[in-house]
C-alpha positions as CSV (number, residue, x, y, z in Angstrom):
1,M,-60.9,-49.7,140.3
2,R,-61.4,-45.9,139.9
3,V,-59.3,-43.2,138.5
4,M,-60.0,-39.6,138.9
5,Y,-58.3,-37.1,136.1
6,S,-58.8,-33.4,135.1
7,G,-58.2,-31.7,132.1
8,V,-56.2,-28.5,131.8
9,S,-55.4,-26.4,128.2
10,S,-51.9,-26.7,126.8
11,Q,-50.7,-23.7,125.0
12,I,-50.9,-25.1,121.7
13,G,-54.8,-25.5,122.4
14,E,-54.3,-29.1,123.2
15,T,-56.5,-30.9,126.0
16,L,-54.1,-32.5,128.5
17,Y,-55.5,-34.6,131.4
18,R,-53.6,-35.2,134.8
19,Q,-54.3,-38.1,137.3
20,G,-56.0,-37.4,140.6
21,A,-57.2,-39.7,143.2
22,I,-57.3,-43.3,142.7
23,K,-59.1,-46.1,144.2
24,F,-57.6,-49.6,143.7
25,C,-59.5,-52.7,143.3
26,C,-56.9,-55.1,144.8
27,V,-53.3,-55.4,145.6
28,G,-51.8,-56.8,142.7
29,M,-53.2,-53.6,140.8
30,C,-51.7,-51.1,143.5
31,R,-48.3,-53.1,143.1
32,A,-48.4,-52.9,139.4
33,W,-49.6,-49.1,139.2
34,N,-47.0,-46.7,137.2
35,V,-44.5,-50.2,136.7
36,L,-46.5,-52.2,134.3
37,I,-50.0,-50.3,134.4
38,G,-50.9,-46.6,134.9
39,F,-52.9,-43.4,133.7
40,G,-52.0,-42.3,130.3
41,A,-48.3,-42.6,129.5
42,G,-47.9,-43.6,133.5
43,N,-45.1,-41.0,134.2
44,G,-47.4,-39.0,136.6
45,G,-47.4,-35.5,134.3
46,A,-50.0,-34.5,131.9
47,T,-51.0,-36.4,129.1
48,T,-53.2,-36.6,125.9
49,S,-54.5,-40.2,126.9
50,R,-57.5,-40.4,129.6
51,E,-57.3,-44.1,130.0
52,V,-55.5,-46.8,131.8
53,N,-53.0,-48.6,129.7
54,F,-50.3,-51.4,130.1
55,L,-46.8,-49.9,129.8
56,V,-44.3,-51.5,127.7
57,S,-41.2,-50.3,126.9
58,R,-39.8,-51.7,123.5
59,P,-36.2,-51.4,122.7
60,Q,-35.4,-49.6,119.4
61,A,-32.0,-49.9,117.2
62,S,-31.1,-46.1,118.2
63,D,-30.9,-47.1,121.8
64,T,-34.1,-44.8,122.7
65,P,-37.0,-46.8,124.1
66,I,-40.9,-46.7,122.5
67,L,-43.4,-46.6,125.0
68,E,-46.2,-48.9,123.7
69,M,-49.8,-48.4,125.7
70,V,-52.5,-50.6,125.7
71,P,-55.6,-49.5,126.9
72,V,-57.3,-51.8,129.9
73,D,-61.0,-52.3,130.5
74,F,-60.7,-54.7,133.8
75,C,-58.3,-55.4,136.2
76,P,-56.0,-58.3,135.1
77,W,-55.7,-59.6,138.6
78,C,-59.5,-59.7,139.8
79,G,-61.4,-58.7,136.9
80,E,-62.9,-55.8,138.3
81,P,-64.0,-52.8,135.5
82,V,-61.5,-50.0,135.4
83,E,-63.4,-46.7,135.2
84,T,-62.2,-43.1,134.5
85,C,-63.8,-40.3,136.0
86,R,-63.5,-36.7,134.9
87,V,-63.4,-34.0,137.9
88,K,-64.4,-30.6,137.0
């Protein structure tokens, strides 16, 4: 699997990353994209994480869930390596 991304500077001087084109390795990965697994925080917007992550919403006592992100190196369905490639 290959995920292309680009970097942009924010107003506070921090680098943010935006997801670009994706080449899926299997149907399982395609179905789970932005549901269980995604680029950065998986919301499709700019993020400070440039990795593909498992996305798990953890409920809190305050009723505001916390997003837990666990980096993924290999597809959990077919075992192919997950590559992130910066586009300039």
